[in-house]
Each structure stands twice: as C-alpha cells, then as structure tokens.
C-alpha positions as CSV (number, residue, x, y, z in Angstrom):
1,X,27.9,-3.8,5.3
2,X,29.0,-0.9,7.3
3,X,28.2,-0.7,11.0
4,X,26.0,1.9,10.1
5,X,24.3,0.1,7.4
6,X,23.8,-2.6,9.6
7,X,22.4,-0.3,12.2
8,X,19.8,1.4,9.5
9,X,18.7,-2.1,8.6
10,X,17.9,-2.9,12.3
11,X,15.8,-0.3,12.8
12,X,13.7,0.1,9.4
13,X,13.2,-4.1,10.1
14,X,12.1,-2.8,14.5
15,X,9.6,-0.7,12.5
16,X,8.3,-2.3,10.0
17,X,7.5,-5.1,12.7
18,X,6.1,-2.2,14.2
19,X,4.2,-1.6,11.4
20,X,2.7,-5.1,10.9
21,X,1.8,-4.9,14.4
22,X,-0.3,-1.9,14.0
23,X,-2.1,-3.0,11.1
24,X,-3.0,-6.4,12.4
25,X,-4.5,-4.6,15.2
26,X,-6.2,-2.1,12.8
27,X,-7.6,-4.8,10.9
28,X,-9.1,-6.5,13.6
29,X,-11.5,-3.4,15.1
30,X,-12.4,-1.8,11.3
31,X,-13.9,-6.1,11.3
32,X,-15.4,-5.6,14.5
33,X,-17.0,-2.3,13.8
34,X,-18.2,-3.0,10.3
35,X,-20.1,-5.8,11.6
36,X,-21.3,-4.9,15.0
37,X,-23.0,-1.7,14.8
38,X,-22.3,-0.3,12.0
39,X,-21.7,2.8,13.6
40,X,-19.9,5.8,11.0
41,X,-19.1,7.8,13.3
42,X,-16.7,5.0,14.4
43,X,-16.3,3.8,11.2
44,X,-14.7,6.6,9.7
45,X,-12.4,7.3,12.8
46,X,-11.0,4.3,12.4
47,X,-11.0,4.4,8.5
48,X,-9.0,7.5,8.9
49,X,-6.7,5.8,11.4
50,X,-5.9,3.1,9.0
51,X,-4.8,5.6,6.6
52,X,-2.5,7.9,9.3
53,X,-1.0,4.5,9.7
54,X,0.4,4.5,7.1
55,X,0.7,7.9,6.5
56,X,3.2,7.7,9.0
57,X,4.8,4.4,7.8
58,X,5.4,6.8,4.7
59,X,7.1,9.4,6.2
60,X,9.5,7.0,8.2
61,X,10.4,5.4,5.4
62,X,11.4,8.7,3.6
63,X,14.5,8.9,5.9
64,X,16.0,5.7,4.9
65,X,19.0,5.0,2.3
66,X,16.8,4.9,-1.1
67,X,19.0,2.2,-1.9
68,X,17.7,0.1,1.0
69,X,14.0,0.4,0.3
70,X,14.3,-0.6,-3.5
71,X,15.9,-4.0,-2.0
72,X,13.4,-3.8,0.9
73,X,15.7,-6.5,2.9
74,X,13.0,-7.1,5.4
75,X,10.6,-8.4,2.7
76,X,10.4,-11.7,1.8
77,X,11.9,-13.3,-1.6
78,X,7.6,-14.0,-2.4
79,X,6.4,-10.2,-1.3
80,X,9.2,-8.9,-3.5
81,X,8.6,-10.9,-6.3
82,X,4.4,-10.7,-6.2
83,X,3.5,-7.7,-4.6
84,X,6.7,-4.8,-4.8
85,X,6.4,-2.3,-7.4
86,X,9.0,0.4,-6.9
87,X,9.4,-0.8,-3.0
88,X,5.7,-1.3,-2.2
89,X,2.6,-2.3,-3.8
90,X,1.1,-1.0,-6.9
91,X,-1.2,2.2,-5.6
92,X,-3.8,1.6,-8.5
93,X,-4.2,-2.1,-6.2
94,X,-6.5,-0.4,-3.8
95,X,-8.8,0.2,-7.6
96,X,-8.4,-3.3,-8.5
97,X,-9.2,-4.4,-4.8
98,X,-12.5,-1.8,-5.5
99,X,-13.5,-3.6,-8.2
100,X,-13.0,-7.3,-7.1
101,X,-14.8,-6.5,-3.6
102,X,-17.7,-4.9,-5.5
103,X,-18.3,-7.6,-8.0
104,X,-18.4,-10.3,-5.6
105,X,-20.9,-8.7,-3.2
106,X,-22.7,-7.3,-6.4
107,X,-23.2,-10.8,-7.7
108,X,-24.2,-12.1,-3.8
109,X,-26.9,-9.7,-3.0
110,X,-28.3,-9.0,-7.1
111,X,-32.0,-10.8,-5.8
112,X,-32.2,-7.8,-2.9
113,X,-30.9,-4.7,-5.3
114,X,-33.4,-6.0,-8.3
115,X,-36.3,-5.7,-5.4
116,X,-35.2,-2.2,-4.2
117,X,-33.0,-3.3,-0.8
118,X,-29.7,-0.6,-0.7
119,X,-27.3,-2.5,1.3
120,X,-24.9,0.3,1.6
121,X,-21.1,-2.1,1.0
122,X,-19.5,-2.1,-1.6
123,X,-21.9,-4.4,-3.8
124,X,-23.8,-1.0,-3.5
125,X,-21.8,1.8,-5.2
126,X,-23.8,4.6,-6.6
127,X,-22.9,5.8,-10.3
128,X,-21.4,8.8,-9.3
129,X,-19.0,6.9,-6.7
130,X,-17.8,5.0,-10.0
131,X,-17.0,8.0,-11.9
132,X,-15.0,8.6,-9.5
133,X,-13.1,5.3,-8.8
134,X,-12.8,5.2,-12.6
135,X,-11.3,8.5,-12.8
136,X,-8.9,8.1,-9.8
137,X,-7.3,5.0,-11.4
138,X,-7.0,6.5,-14.9
139,X,-5.0,9.2,-12.9
140,X,-3.1,6.2,-10.6
141,X,-2.0,4.8,-13.8
142,X,-0.4,7.4,-15.6
143,X,1.3,8.0,-12.4
144,X,2.7,5.1,-12.1
145,X,3.8,5.0,-15.8
146,X,5.7,8.5,-15.3
147,X,7.1,7.0,-12.3
148,X,8.0,3.8,-13.7
149,X,9.9,5.5,-16.5
150,X,11.4,7.1,-14.5
151,X,13.6,4.3,-12.6
152,X,13.6,2.6,-16.0
153,X,15.7,5.8,-17.4
154,X,18.0,5.9,-14.2
155,X,19.0,1.8,-14.7
156,X,19.3,2.9,-18.3
157,X,22.0,5.4,-17.2
158,X,20.5,7.9,-18.3
159,X,22.3,11.3,-16.5
160,X,24.6,9.1,-14.2
161,X,27.6,10.5,-15.4
162,X,28.6,14.0,-14.1
163,X,30.2,16.9,-15.3
164,X,33.9,15.4,-14.5
165,X,32.9,11.8,-16.1
166,X,32.9,10.1,-13.6
167,X,29.5,8.2,-11.8
168,X,27.5,10.5,-10.1
169,X,26.5,7.9,-7.5
170,X,25.1,11.0,-5.1
171,X,23.1,11.6,-8.0
172,X,21.6,8.5,-9.1
173,X,20.6,7.6,-5.1
174,X,19.1,11.3,-5.1
175,X,16.8,10.1,-8.2
176,X,15.9,6.8,-6.8
177,X,14.8,8.3,-3.3
178,X,12.8,10.9,-5.1
179,X,11.1,8.3,-7.0
180,X,10.0,5.9,-4.8
181,X,8.9,9.0,-2.7
182,X,7.1,9.8,-5.2
183,X,5.3,6.5,-5.9
184,X,5.3,6.4,-1.3
185,X,3.2,9.7,-2.5
186,X,1.0,8.2,-4.6
187,X,0.3,5.4,-2.9
188,X,-1.2,7.3,-0.3
189,X,-3.1,9.9,-2.0
190,X,-4.3,6.8,-3.7
191,X,-5.7,5.7,-0.6
192,X,-6.7,8.9,0.6
193,X,-8.9,9.1,-1.9
194,X,-10.6,6.2,-2.6
195,X,-11.8,6.8,1.0
196,X,-12.9,10.3,0.5
197,X,-14.6,7.9,-2.3
198,X,-16.5,5.8,0.3
199,X,-19.3,5.9,2.6
200,X,-17.9,4.6,6.1
201,X,-19.0,1.4,5.8
202,X,-17.4,0.6,2.0
203,X,-14.1,2.6,3.1
204,X,-14.1,-0.3,6.0
205,X,-14.6,-2.8,4.1
206,X,-12.0,-2.1,1.6
207,X,-9.3,-1.6,4.1
208,X,-9.9,-4.9,5.7
209,X,-9.2,-6.1,2.0
210,X,-5.8,-3.9,2.2
211,X,-4.6,-5.4,5.2
212,X,-6.3,-8.9,3.8
213,X,-3.7,-8.7,1.1
214,X,-0.7,-7.4,2.8
215,X,-0.7,-10.1,5.8
216,X,-1.0,-12.6,2.9
217,X,1.5,-11.5,1.3
218,X,3.6,-11.9,4.4
219,X,2.1,-15.1,5.9
220,X,2.7,-16.7,2.8
221,X,6.1,-15.1,2.7
222,X,7.3,-16.0,5.9
223,X,6.4,-19.2,4.7
224,X,7.8,-20.2,2.1
225,X,10.4,-17.9,1.8
226,X,13.2,-17.1,4.4
227,X,11.7,-14.6,6.4
228,X,12.2,-11.6,5.4
229,X,14.1,-10.8,8.2
230,X,11.1,-11.8,10.5
231,X,12.7,-12.9,13.9
232,X,11.9,-16.8,15.2
233,X,8.7,-17.0,16.8
234,X,9.7,-16.8,20.4
235,X,11.9,-14.4,19.8
C-alpha cells in the first residue's frame, strides 16, 4: 500500500471512530429524552441531530477512494459479511426495523389499544403512517435493485474497456464511486423520510433501534472478528 493510501486509510478509520463515538452519544441522549419527559420539541431536535450526524458522515465518505469504501477495512469481517450492502446497511433496513419495533410494541400493548388507550409509540402507527411507510419501502426496494444491477454490470465487465482497448481503470473507479454515493444518498433519503412520517417519540424509538443495530454489529464484530482496525483498549 502506498504512503498516500495508508494516510487516507488512517484518516478514514479515525473518522469512523469519531462518528461511532457520536452515535453512542446520540443513542444515549435519545433514550434518555424518550423515557424521561417525552418533550416533542426536544425529541425532534435530537432526531434532527441524528440525521445530521449521518448526513455529515456520508459527506465525508464522498471524499474517499470508492475502492477503500467498498473494502471497508475499518469494519470487522462479521460486519462486512452480515451488515454491509454497497459499503453500508441496506436502506430498506429502516423499514424493516420500523415494522419489527411496531409489531413488538403493538403486541405488548394490545389490551390497552382495544380499550382505546393510545400510546403514541411505534405500536400506535396510524393507517396513514403505515401507507406512507409501505410506499417508502417500495421506493427503497426499487432503488436498491437499480444500484445492485449497476454494480453487477460493472463487476461483469460491461463498459470497462476504453476506446484504445485497454482496461479503463479510472472509469471503473468513477462508476464504483457513483454507485456507493448513490447508496449513501438512498440511505440518507430513506432515513429522513422515515423520520418525517413518524411523530417525535416514534422517530426517537426508531433511531434508538437503528443505533442499537449499528452498535450491536460493531461490538459483535470486535468480539468475534479481527477488530476492523479498531485500536486496542487504552490506545
């Protein structure tokens, strides 16, 4: 690996660690605000901070070499194998988490709902919200499929040879970068739209579940994998 690539990798790993540290902090704040007062304005502010935190990370990733992003050396093998799709979680994961958390809460509070007692949490989604979530899922699936097809075309060698008959390396990297950028943009759009559909307390519950997912995969990978470039404790 060249000195320039090593420096970029080190910078990317530092950025990931800072982002992950921020994710832990946001999860803690969202959890605390959701169950200690439930102030809609505060929950909305924290949800906006969560989305902005992810948006800033996507913007920073856009400056990296796409080959580095796709290999994700800062991630553990467990994370890359189980959680990554085009260098990150599938956008439809947002919807899957929504449905999972909604079903779990709905079953737990069904007796209250039958009595007309509303909770305002993810188990209490309205028909209008459910229709919007279903539409969000359909759009995300279609866009995921389009990005997967484009990456498959690239991997199969479509359009990788230049006019002079040589392998167009720069073109390959550029197209791979466009696919990863498209995946990041779709992740961000899906997350933003989900937060828009939900009430502040519901959005807080979804974002805590998303943070739990990210942190859970990371902790599992660090425990059972090679550490994904994570420094040793005390480093």
